N, C-alpha and C positions, 0 to 999 in steps of 0.2 A: 503493499499501499504506499509506504513511504519511500522516496528513493534518493538519489543522491541531491536533484534539486529542490528537496523540498523547504529546505531554510530559504534558500531563494525566493520561492514564491510567497511563503509567509512574510518574509520580509519586504517583498513588493506589496501586499495587501496590508499591513502596515502601514507603510509609508501611503498609499492611497487612502485608507481611514482618516490617519492623520490629515492629507492634504481636502479631504472634504468636511472635518471638523473644522479646520481653521479657515475654510473659504465660508463655511457657514458662521461661523462666529464675527465675521468679518462683515458678512451682508446685515447681522444682527445689529451689529454696533454703529454700523452707519445710516441704516434705517432707523434704530432707537434716536440716534443724534440729529438725524434731520428732523423728526416729529418733535423732538425738544425745543430746538432752536427755531420750528415756523411759529410757535404758537403766542411768543411775545410778540414776531413781527406782524401776526393776524390783528393783533389787539392794537398794536399799533395804527396799523390802517384803517382798522374801525374808529378810531381816535381820529385821525386824518379825516374820513368822511362826515363825523361829528361837527368838526371844526368847519369844515367846508359848506356843510348844509346851513348852520348857525350864522356865516359871509353870506350864503345867496338870501338867505331869510332877509338880514340887515340890509342889502341890496334892493332887494324887491321892495323894502315897506318903506326906504331911506328915501327922501326927495331933496337930498341937500345938492347944491350946485358943484361941490367936491367931488362927486361920485365916479366922475371918469378918472381922477387923478388916484383915488382908494383902487381901482380895477386894476389900473396899469400898475401901482406897486404891487398889486398882488399876482399880476401876470409874472413880474421880474421876480418875487420872492420864490414862485415856483418852479420858474428855470432854472435859480442856482441851486434850490433843493435838488431839481432832478441831475444836474452835474455833478452834484456830490454822490 
């Protein structure tokens, strides 16, 4: 049943098993890391959306003469955020 090459086959199977375990562990690590870093970003985007809605509400209800200047300042602020 066992021949001269039995130890080589067992060594090869052990190496394959270690490679599978290492790959699975790496995939699990990177997926869990990606999921944990996405939550604060999503919360930050929700906060940005709320701020934008507040600004839009103020613009819609504000009848001041300086409205155009405020809109332009918001556009330049958004462009600087996109560059960063």
